[in-house]
N, C-alpha and C positions, 0 to 999 in steps of 0.2 A: 495183367499184373495189377495188384492192389495192395494197399497198406491198411490193415484192420487191427482192431484190438484182439489179442489172443485170449482164448478161454482155457479153462482147465482141460478140456478135451484135447487141446493142442500140445499139452505138456510132453508126452512121449516123443512127438516129432521135434519139438523144440530142443529137448535134451540131446537127441541124436545130432541135430544140426550144430548146436553149440559145441559139443564134444568134438565133432568132426573138424571144426574150424580152429580149435585151440590145442588139441592134443592128438598124439599118435601120428602114424605115418600119413593118414589122409590129410591132416592139417598142413603137411609140408607142401601140398599143392598150391596153397595160398601163402600170403605174406603175413598173416596174423598169427601164425603158429607160436605157441609158447612151449613147444615140445622140448626145446633145448634148455629152457630155463626152469622147468618144473617136471619132476618125475611123477608119473601117474597118468592113466588113460582118461580120467574123468575131470572135466572142468566143472560139471554139475551133475546132479542126478534127479530122479523124479521127486523124492521127498524135499530136497532143497529148493527145487524150482517151484514146487507147490507152495512151500512156505513163502518164497519171494513173491509169488503172484497174489498171495493172500494178505500182503502188507497193506496197511491203510495208505490211500492215495497212490497206489502203485499199479502200473499196467505194463504189459509187454505188447509192443507193436510188432506185428508179423507182416512180412512182405511175401506175397504168394505169387507163383507163376500162373500161366494161363490154365494149367490143369489143377490149380488149387494147392499145390505143394508149397510148403514153407521153405523159402530160399534165403531168408534173412530175418533178423529180429533185433530189437533193442528193448532194454528194460528202462523204465522211467518211473521215478518216485518223487512226488512233491514233498519237499522238506523245508525247514525253516530258512535255510540258505538260498534255496531256489529249487530247480529241478535237477535231481541226480540222474545221470545217464550212465548205464552200465551194460555189459554184455552185448555191445554192438557186434553183431555176428552176420557175416555173409558167407554162403556156401563157398568153400575153397575154389571150386571150379568156376565160380562166377565173379570172383574178386577182380576188381579193376574195371568193372562194367558200369560204375556209377550208382550201384544199388545202395552202398553205404552212404553216399551223399544224399540220396533220396530219404533215407531214414533219419539222417541228421536234420534235413529240412522239415520232416514230419515232427521231430522232437522240438524244433524251434516253434513250429505252429502250435504244438501242444502247450509249450511253456507260455507262449503269448496268450493263448485262450484261458490258461489257468493262473494268470497274473504272477508268473514266476519271473523275477528280474534277471535271473542268471540260470545257465545250465552249467553244472560242474560234474567232474568225473575223476576217478582214480586211474592212472596209467602207470604201468611198471616203468620206473624211471630209466631202465636200460633200453627200453623200446624206442630208441631215437627216431626210427622211421615212422612209427605210429604217432609219436608226438608231433613230428613235422607234418604228417597228414592232417591231424586235427588243427594244427596252426593254419593250414591253408583254408580252413573253413571257419576261421575267426576265433578259435579257442586259444587261450594263452596260459602258459605256466604261471601259477600264482606265487611260486617260491615255497609253498607249503608241501609237506610230505606226510605220509601216513606209513606206519610200519606194515610190512607184509604179514598177513596172519600166520602165526606159528603153529596153528592147530592142524594143519594139513588138509583143511577142507578144499583148498584150491590146488592141492598137490604139494609135493615136497621140493623146495627150491634146490637147485644144483649149485647156487651161489647166493651170497647175501642179496636180498631184494627189498625194495621199498616202493611205495606208490608216490608218484608226483601228482599233485592236484592241478587240473586244468579247468578253466572257466571261460564262459562266453557271456557277455552282457547282452540281454535281450531287450529290456525296456529302458 
């Protein structure tokens, strides 16, 4: 198993993995599902992920198994505030095995190597169990929130949603 920087060749496999962990019946095998909060089978698609991967100072780290299959990933983008972390994804069948923790550690190493004083992220505020998981790894709620996008690109909410901002100091 290894953690590497994903390339555009990986996009179809990444899209499949991300959608399986967040949407539809397959996502219900894990605890990261958003299927009850958002209507829609797709968390992302090939054009969106291509755009994300082409952003300045952005990478996706992929975690592969012994056969080279992508089993987890995380999006990282250096921004003025620090390192933005998004789309932390672990295959639903493998959640709870410490893979997400390994990706968080890799993100911390990346932040340190790129002089980012903090790592920050958006978490749906209703996802209490997810917020608590991040808190166990040093992330804290900042008290800031962001509105959930109304354009439907992440799905259509089944109830009012907002993002809570979490942050971890690195330097």
